[in-house]
N, C-alpha and C positions, 0 to 999 in steps of 0.2 A: 619368526623373525619380529623384531619389534617395530612398530610403525613410527615414522617421524612426527614430532610434536611441533605443530605451528607456532610462531611467535604472535606476540602483540605488535601493534605498530603505534608508537608513542614518540612523540617530538621528532618526527621525521626519519625515523629508522625502526628495524626490527628489534623488539625487546624482548627478553626472556620474562615470562611472568614470574611474579612472586608467589603464585599459587601452586601449592601441592596437589590440587585436584585437576584431573583431566577427563574429558570426554572421547568416546570415540566417534569418527566420522564415517558414516557408511555409506556404500554404494547401494542404493536400495533395489536396483536391478539385479545384484549378485548376492546381497546380504553380507558382503565381506567390509571388514573394517580397511579403510585405505589410508587414513591418517588420524592424527589425535590432536586435540585442540585443548590448550589450557582453558580453565573456567576462572576468568579472572577474579581476583581476590579484591575485597575493599581497598587495599594498599595500591594494587594496580590501577583501579579507578582513579584514586586520589592523585597518583601520579600523572595519568593522562589528563585529568581535569587541571592540574597545576601546569602542565606543558601548554594546554589551551589557553589558560588564563595569562599565562606570560606572554603567549604569542598575540593576545588579542590587541593591545594597545597600539602595536605597529600595524598590524592587518587593518584595523579601523581607519588608521591615517593613509593607508594605500588607497589611492583614488579609485573609484568604480570602473574607471577606464582600464587601469592596470590590472585589477581583479578580472577584469573581463577578458583581457589578453591571455591571462593565465588559464581561464576556464575555456577559452577556445582552444588553446594547445591541448589541454586535458580532452576535450570533445575529439580533436584529431586523433588522439592516442587511444581513446574508447573505439573509434573506427577501425583504427587499424588492428587493435586487439580484440574485436568483436567476437570472432569465432572462438579465440581462447577463451574468452569469458563465458561464452555459450557452452564450450566444451566443459568448463569447471561446473557451470550451474547444473547441466544435465548430469554430470557425474555424481554430484552430491545430493541433488534433488530427485533425480529420476526423470525428469521431463524430457521430451524429444529434443534433440539439436535444433530444428527447426522451430520449435515453440520457444526454447530458451534464447536463440537469436533474436527473435521478434521481441521478447520482453527486454532483453539488453537494448534494442533500438528504441523502445519506449522510455527507457532510462535516459538514453542520450538525448531525447527530445527534451527533457526537462534541462539538461545541461545547456541545450541550445536556447531554451528561453532564458535561462540565468545569464547567459553572455550578455543579454540586453540590459544588464544592471544599471548603466549609466542613464537609461530612460526610465526604467522601472523605478528608480530611486528618487526621480524628480518629485518635489512637493508642489504645492499650489501657493498660488500668489493672488492677492486682490489690492489694487490701488484705491486709494481714499475710502477706506471703509470709514473714517470720520474725517473731519476736515484736516488736511495734512497728516492723516495717519495711515499707514500701509499696513498690511499683515500678509504673512506668508508661513508656510508650514515646511518642517524637513523630517525625513525619515532617516532615523540613525539606529545602527546595530545595537542590539541588547547584551551580548558578551559571549559567554560560553553556552553552546546549544548542545543538546543531546539527542540521539536517535536511538530507538529500541526496534528493531525489525525482525520479522517472521521468517520461516523457512521456505515459504513457497515462491518467493522472488528473490533470489540471492543477490542480484544486481540491480533490478528495477526499483524495489522499495526503498532501498538505500538512496538511490539516485532521485528519488522524490524529495528527499529532505537535504542531504548535505550540500549539494551543489547550490541550491537557492539560499541556504542560510550562509554559506561562505561567500557567495556573490553579494550579499547584504552587508558584509563586512563583519560577520561573526566568526568565531572558531567553534570546532565541533569535536564531540566525543561519539563515536558509532559503537552501539552494542549490538552486533548481528547475532543472529541464532547460532547457538553452538553446534547445530546439525549442518549448517552450510557456511561456514566463516571464510572460505577461501577467496570468494569473488571480491568481498569487501577488502581484505588484505591486498589482493592485487590490484584493486582500483587505488589503494592508497599509495602503492609504488608508482603507479602511472600518473597520479596527481603530483608526487613529488618531481618526477621527470619532466612534468610540464612547467615546473618552476614555483611550486607552490611552498612558501615559507614553511619551515620545520615549526611543528606545534599546531599549527592552523587545523590540521585533520588528523584524527587520532582513532584507532580500531581496537577495541578490548572485548573479545568474544567472551560469553560467560552465560551464567543463568541467573537465579533471583538475587544471588549476593551482589553481583554487579549492578543489577537493575536497582536494587533498592540503595546502593552507593550512589547512583547517579540521581534518584529521586530527591535523596536528602542532602546532598552536598550543597553548602551554601553558595558556591560560585556558578552553580549550573542555574541559568536564568529560564530556560524554555527546553521542554520536553516534547518530542514527536514520537508516536507509536502507531503500529499497525499489528493487529493479531485478534485474540478472541474477545468477547464482550466482557466476560467476567475479568481478564486481565486488564482490558482496557479501562474498566472502571476502578480498578485497584490503582492503576497507573495515575488516572485523572485525580482520583481522591488524595492519594499519598503527595503526589508532586504539588497539587493545589494547596494542601495543607502546609508544605513547606515553601508557599510564596512563589511557586513557579508558573508560568503560563503554560498550558497543555494542549495539544491536540492528539487525542487518542482515539484511533479508528477501531472499531470493533467488528462483530461477527455479521452474518448477513444470512437472509434466507429469500433470494432474489427469485422473483415470480415472472414468468412469461405468460401474458394474457393473449391467447388465440382466439379470433373472432372467426365466425362462420365464412367470412369473405376473404379470409387470408389466403396468400398464394401457397398452397400446402407443401409443394416440394421445396420451395426456397424457405419456408417455416421450418421445415423438419431438418434440413440441411443446417440451417443457423442455430437451431436448439442443439443439435449434436455436438458442434464445436463448443458452443457455451456451456454444456453440460459436462462433457466428457474430456474436453482440452485440459491438459495439464493434470488429467486424473481427477478432475472436479477439486483439485486443491487451490481454488482461486477465490477471493473474497467477492469478485464479481461474477462468479459462475451462476448460470441458471440452473437451480436445482428442483425448481417447481413451476410445472405447466398449469396454467388454469384454462381449462378448455371450455369455451362458451357454446352452449346449444349443441347443435347437431355435428359439430366438427370433431368430436372427440374420438369416434371409432375409427375414422380414417386416419386422424393424426396419430393416433397410438399404434395403429397398424405400420405406418410408415417409420415411426420412431423404433419400433421392433425390429423392423427389416434392417434399419440402418445400423442400430446397435450392435446386432449380432454379426455385422459385417466389419467391424471395427477390429484393425490388426493391433494386438496387444503385445508389448515386449519391452526390450531394453531400449532406452532413448537414445542411444548411439546407432541403433541399426536401422540402415534405410529402409524407409516403407512401413516403419511402425508408426501408428497414430496415437497412441496412448501407453504411457509408461507406468510404472510402479508408483505406489504411495510412498510416503516418506519412510516409515518404519514398520516393522513387525507390529508394535503396540497400535499404532494407527490403523493398520490393516485388521486388526483383531477388533478394534472398535467399530469400525465400519461394517465388518461381517456381524457383529452383535446388533447393530441397527438394523441391518437387513433382516435378521432373525426376528427382531420386534416387530417389524412391518408384516412379516407373515403371520406372527401369533395374534396380532391385533386385527387381521382380516383385510388387508389390502392385497389386491390381486398381483402376484409377481409374475409379470410379463416376460421378462429376461433375466436370468439369475448369474451374477457375476462371481459368486461364491466358489470357491474350490479350483479356480482357473490353474492350469498348469502351463508354464511357457517352457518348451524344450530347451535344455540346456542352462536354464535359470530358474531352477526349481527352489532354489533358496531365495529368490527374489520376494518382494513384498507386493504382490500383485493382486488386484482386485478386477474383476471384469466388468464391463458396462452393465449397470443393473437398472432395470425399469419397472417400475410400479404404477399400477392403475387403480382407479377408485379409492383413493387416499381421502380421509377425512382430516380436518384440522384438530381433532382430538389426539391423533395418532403421533407417537413419538418420532417418527420419520418425518412428520411435518413440523413439530414443534422445535425440534433440535437442529443446528447446523451439523450437517453430516460431514462436510469437507472431504468428500470422496466422489468417486463416479456412480454415484445413485441419483437417478432422475425421477421425480414422483408426478403423477397426473391427478389432479383435482378437477370435478366436473361441476359445472354451474350452469343453471339455466339461463341467466341474463346478464349483460353486461354490468349494470348495476350491481348485482351479486359478486362479479369479479372484482369490481373498483372496492367494494366493501371487504372482500376478503384480504385483499392486498393491503388496505389500510389498517385492518385490524390486527395486523401481524406486528409484533413488537420490534422487529427489524426493518430497517427501511435504507439499505444500502443503494441497490440498483434494481431496476425493473424494466420490462420491455413491453410492447404490444405489437401484435403482427395483425395488419388489418390493410385494406384497401381504401378504406373510408378516411378521408381527410377529417371530416367532422368528428369521427369516433376517437382519432388520435388527437385532435386538438382538445377534446374533453377529458381524455386521459391525462395528457400532460399537464392540465390545469387542476384537475381534483386529486390526482394521485399524491399521497403524502410519503414521498420517496426522493433522496437527494439527487439520483442520477437516473435519467429516464431515456429508453432507447425506443424509437419509432422504426420498426423493422430493421433494428440493430440490437443484436442480442446481448452484447456485452458494451454497455454504453459508457466505456472509460473515456473521459475527455481528453482532449489533446492538453499539452502541458500548460498552454496559455489560458486555459480554463481551470476551475477548481475541481479538485476530486474529494469526494467525501459524501457520507450518507447522513440520515436524519435518525432521530429516536435512539434504539439501543445499538445502532450502529456508529454513533459518534458521541464522544465526550469531549466537549470544549466547544469554542464557538467559531473557529476558522477552520477551514479545509486546507488540503495540501496543494502545493504548487498554484500555478495561476497567480494572480494579484492577492487572493486570500493568503496564499503562502508568503508573499512579500510582507503583507501587513503582520504576519504572525511573526517574522523574524526581525522585525523593525519596532521601533518606538516613534510615534509622531510627536514633534515638539512644534508649537505654534509660537510665533514672534510677532508681536505688535510693535510698531516703531514709529517714532515721530521725531522729526529733526527741525526744533524751532529756530526761528531767526534769533540772533543775537538779542535784539530789542525786544523780542516778544516775551510776555509774562502770562503764567499760568495761575488763575485764582484758586487759592486754597480751598479745597471743599472736603467734607465728610461723607457726602452722599454717594451713592453707586454711580461711577462714571457712566455715561452714555456717549458714544461716538457719532452717531448719526447726525 
């Protein structure tokens, strides 16, 4: 039986793609194709951008307060349909329903932040910067914006982008991963139900053809991206070459530094969730533990015990703690990296290869995997595995731990586990990473703070959401004004004016 083909969402309605190419959307727990998605063509993207461009002027002139009211209705609808969105995300990605629901909630929090647009878009004002001269600034929208999102968070990552861009008065074209398109399409329907005008938000699932069409289209003013570092660099370089502003979030190798004074049971529990939640398919997953001094043996023993107790299975089943990975190809890549760790001399403490889940033998499962005695030269340290593989490196001192983290090319997130305020304060000051947790394993900031890493984890200048997101989706205009009396005259001068 042929599977249904999803539509695009263009100009406020379901739209049939002009592309002849389609891709399978698979349930990773069963390995079965559940629907098909068109791979948007260049013409599809041009059509979506034209709809967004046509809608921009009227949306820009809509007051921030009225935009905020629509966003508030959208937020209410997201709450009503949160379980539905979580079910869709779990079905297409494989994560557990509880994990999916939590990720939808984190996306809703960005919408809640964006509802504050009337306050967020206020400029600054200074009176009497010169005699009789005032100065003020305005934040104005930039036009059509685009978002390119990954498979691992079908609802949350798109909501890091489009609600704030739209709150700022822009229109938006979203290119979700073709592996998980349905959440984005459903959110577009809910946004229209909330009262969003046609053309303000458009969804075009696709692959590189759609991406390149967005990166080179002259009417697209800004591009937001989350994905791997090689693709992030490509997005940044291509879009910037075509005159666009870019925020491109790349890969990660997130370290948890564990000091000898850490609360061991608390630390082990925290690391388990950070390493194996969502099958390790998180850009903020803790994939690397740096054990300092004599804490390593006891910590590894606890991690082994807990890893081997994790319940693996389909994300829809009650009691399951970890679901499958996204595809057979990704599963095979992860298994190949585990093989390389063994071949290069790391100690395989817990082996997740060859796991079998009864009644789901065709699913894309990799069990929790734990390595000890890993070195920085090994492939499992150098590469982002993006799967349920946790590695442990041992160092003698806190200084060595800081140097190890700072020498890694990635700098997305990191955490320290300690009872020492002095050690934590030093760590947060010296560590060269964009997001830091102190006894918090996944330091994803709330929506009113910015999200983003440093070094090879970010290409661009501004992070996502928070006020950095507002600044990314707006242009600042400064106005200097003087209102002379009718009898007042200004002497003509060719020198640089000074106002003080």
